[in-house]
C-alpha positions in Angstrom: 1.6 -5.7 -12.2 4.4 -3.7 -13.8 6.3 -2.5 -10.6 6.6 -5.9 -8.8 7.8 -9.3 -10.1 8.0 -12.4 -7.9 11.4 -14.1 -8.6 11.4 -17.1 -6.2 9.9 -18.5 -3.0 12.5 -19.3 -0.3 12.3 -21.1 3.0 13.2 -18.2 5.5 12.8 -20.1 8.7 16.6 -20.4 9.3 17.0 -16.7 8.5 14.4 -15.9 11.2 16.4 -17.8 13.7 19.6 -15.9 12.7 17.8 -12.6 13.1 16.4 -13.5 16.5 19.8 -14.7 17.7 21.4 -11.4 16.6 18.6 -8.9 17.5 21.2 -6.9 19.5 22.4 -5.5 16.1 19.2 -3.6 15.3 20.0 -0.4 17.2 23.6 0.0 15.9 22.8 1.9 12.6 20.4 4.8 13.0 21.3 7.2 10.3 18.8 5.9 7.8 15.9 6.4 10.1 17.1 9.6 11.9 18.3 12.0 9.2 15.9 14.9 8.8 13.1 14.2 6.3 13.8 10.4 6.2 11.1 8.3 4.7 12.3 5.5 7.0 11.6 6.9 10.5 9.6 3.8 11.6 12.4 1.4 10.7 15.5 -0.3 12.2 18.2 -1.5 9.9 21.2 -4.0 10.0 23.7 -3.2 7.3 25.4 -6.3 5.7 26.9 -4.5 2.7 27.1 -0.7 2.3 29.1 2.3 1.1 32.3 2.9 3.0 30.6 5.8 4.9 26.9 5.1 5.1 26.2 7.9 7.6 25.9 10.6 5.0 23.2 11.6 2.5 26.0 11.8 -0.1 26.2 8.0 0.1 23.4 8.0 -2.4 25.9 9.1 -5.0 28.6 6.5 -4.2 28.3 3.3 -6.1 31.1 1.3 -4.5 30.0 -1.0 -1.6 31.9 -3.1 0.9 30.9 -6.1 3.1 30.1 -5.1 6.7 31.4 -7.0 9.7 27.7 -7.8 10.6 27.7 -10.4 7.9 29.7 -12.8 10.1 26.5 -13.1 12.3 24.4 -14.3 9.3 26.0 -17.3 7.6 22.7 -18.5 6.3 22.1 -15.2 4.7 25.6 -15.2 3.3 25.0 -18.6 1.7 21.7 -17.5 0.4 23.2 -14.4 -1.2 25.7 -16.6 -3.1 22.8 -18.8 -4.4 20.9 -15.7 -5.5 24.0 -14.3 -7.2 24.4 -17.5 -9.1 20.7 -18.1 -9.9 20.1 -14.6 -11.2 23.5 -14.0 -12.9 24.2 -11.0 -10.7 27.5 -9.4 -11.5 27.8 -7.2 -8.4 25.9 -6.6 -5.2 25.3 -3.1 -3.9 23.8 -2.4 -0.5 22.3 -5.4 1.4 20.4 -4.8 4.6 17.9 -6.2 6.9 15.1 -3.7 7.5 12.4 -3.9 10.2 9.3 -1.8 9.9 7.6 -1.3 13.2 4.1 -2.5 13.9 1.7 0.1 12.6 4.7 1.8 11.0 5.0 3.6 7.7 7.7 4.1 5.1 6.7 7.4 3.6 6.3 7.8 -0.1 9.6 8.4 -1.9 11.6 7.7 -5.0 15.2 6.3 -4.7 17.3 8.9 -6.4 21.0 9.6 -7.1 23.9 8.0 -8.9 23.7 4.9 -6.6 20.0 4.2 -7.4 20.6 4.8 -11.1 23.2 2.0 -11.1 21.5 -0.8 -9.1 18.2 -2.8 -9.3 16.5 -3.8 -6.1 14.9 -7.0 -4.7 13.2 -7.7 -1.4 13.1 -11.0 0.4 10.2 -11.0 2.8 11.2 -12.7 6.1 8.4 -11.6 8.4 5.2 -10.2 6.9 1.7 -10.4 8.4 -1.6 -9.6 6.7 -1.9 -5.8 6.7 1.5 -5.2 5.3 1.0 -3.3 2.0 3.8 -2.2 -0.3 2.7 0.4 -2.8 4.7 1.2 -5.9 3.3 3.4 -8.6 -0.2 2.2 -9.4 0.5 -1.3 -8.0 0.2 -2.6 -4.4 1.3 -5.9 -3.0 1.5 -7.9 0.2 4.9 -9.6 -0.2 4.4 -13.0 1.5 7.0 -14.5 3.8 9.6 -16.2 1.7 8.8 -14.3 -1.5 11.7 -12.8 -3.3 10.5 -9.9 -5.4 12.0 -7.3 -7.7 10.4 -4.0 -7.5 10.9 -0.7 -9.3 12.6 1.6 -6.8 12.7 4.4 -9.4 8.9 4.9 -9.1 7.2 6.5 -6.0 6.8 3.8 -3.4 5.7 3.5 0.3 4.9 0.8 2.8 2.2 0.6 5.4 2.4 -2.0 8.2 -1.2 -2.3 9.4 -0.3 -5.3 11.6 0.7 -5.9 15.2 4.0 -7.4 14.2 7.2 -6.0 12.7 7.8 -6.5 9.0 11.3 -7.7 8.2 12.7 -7.7 4.7 16.2 -8.4 3.4 16.8 -5.7 0.8 19.3 -6.6 -1.9 20.7 -4.2 -4.5 22.4 -5.6 -7.5 23.7 -5.3 -11.0 
């Protein structure tokens, strides 16, 4: 597989607890799923780090990101991010967000474009993922197992289909 690479396997049980305890945050940021033509219509998102004004399509050309106040609700994730930064010699984080894909939901095929995507790589940490979740990237497809931290090539056409009766939750981490 050339478009996915497993980097680590992580115990995500404590992250699941944090997400459950803070589920009230899911509906607060809707721009990503509601802007016209969005590939992410079937998702909810909790921003942890983002561009100063994430509610514009132009954010895809802004490379500077700031920590979001939501991070205070996720100390386990905050500690994990520090470990990931050290373990993978990351110089800078970009956007970091929790994304929930609805049961039977789809993230439509798209390519991440713009100055922002040209300057960052992307990894996904699978937190909740049942059989039937398939991530397609180029000619590759993968069910990212719970706890699996994967790099994937976001500059190639990709989509996700959740053919399960459970939400799929990933922590998406952009980095340099």
